[in-house]
C-alpha positions in Angstrom: -132.6 -3.2 -34.0 -128.9 -3.0 -34.7 -127.5 -0.6 -37.2 -127.2 -2.0 -40.7 -124.7 -0.6 -43.2 -124.4 -1.7 -46.9 -121.9 -0.6 -49.5 -123.4 -0.7 -53.0 -123.2 0.2 -56.6 -126.3 1.0 -58.6 -125.2 -1.4 -61.4 -125.1 -4.4 -59.0 -128.0 -6.8 -59.1 -126.8 -8.4 -55.8 -126.9 -5.0 -54.2 -130.5 -4.5 -55.3 -131.4 -8.0 -54.0 -129.8 -7.4 -50.6 -131.7 -4.1 -50.3 -134.9 -5.8 -51.3 -134.4 -8.5 -48.6 -133.7 -5.9 -45.9 -136.6 -3.7 -46.9 -138.9 -6.8 -47.0 -137.9 -7.4 -43.4 -138.6 -3.8 -42.4 -134.9 -3.1 -41.8 -133.7 0.5 -42.1 -130.2 0.6 -43.5 -127.4 3.1 -44.2 -126.3 2.8 -47.8 -123.0 4.0 -49.2 -123.1 4.2 -52.9 -119.5 3.7 -54.1 -120.2 5.3 -57.5 -121.2 8.5 -55.8 -118.6 8.1 -53.0 -115.6 6.3 -54.6 -113.4 7.4 -51.7 -115.3 5.1 -49.4 -114.1 2.0 -51.3 -110.9 1.9 -49.3 -112.9 2.1 -46.1 -115.1 -0.8 -47.2 -112.2 -3.0 -48.2 -110.5 -2.4 -44.9 -113.7 -3.1 -42.9 -114.5 -6.2 -45.1 -111.1 -7.8 -44.5 -109.9 -7.3 -48.1 -113.2 -8.1 -49.9 -113.6 -5.8 -52.9 -117.0 -6.8 -54.3 -120.3 -5.2 -53.6 -122.5 -5.4 -51.7 -120.6 -5.6 -48.4 -123.0 -5.7 -45.4 -122.4 -4.9 -41.8 -124.9 -5.5 -38.9 -124.1 -3.9 -35.6 -120.6 -3.1 -36.9 -119.9 -6.8 -37.7 -119.1 -7.8 -41.2 -121.8 -10.2 -42.6 -120.4 -10.4 -46.2 -122.3 -10.1 -49.4 -125.8 -10.9 -50.6 -125.2 -14.7 -50.6 -124.1 -14.5 -47.0 -127.1 -12.3 -46.0 -129.4 -14.7 -47.9 -127.9 -17.7 -46.2 -128.5 -16.1 -42.8 -132.1 -15.6 -43.7 -132.5 -19.1 -45.1 -131.0 -20.5 -41.9 -133.4 -18.4 -39.7 -130.4 -16.6 -38.1 -130.9 -13.1 -39.6 -133.7 -11.9 -37.3 -131.6 -12.8 -34.2 -128.6 -11.0 -35.7 -130.7 -7.9 -36.3 -132.2 -7.8 -32.9 -130.9 -5.2 -30.5 
């Protein structure tokens, strides 16, 4: 399975929804909480092509987007293939 990274905030409902979806699928992910690590926000914005909202999700180093984008991949049956090694 490819490495999954997610930038989050504990106050963000979409962050919790994204983590629930990934956990439901049995995906282990690396979480960067921007409230604990605010210095990582610049890194996130650069990696996410200027997007500043959370969550921002990366699979295998590729930017997926936010929860809506992740959920759309799941709905379209494309997420499993993207996660596969």
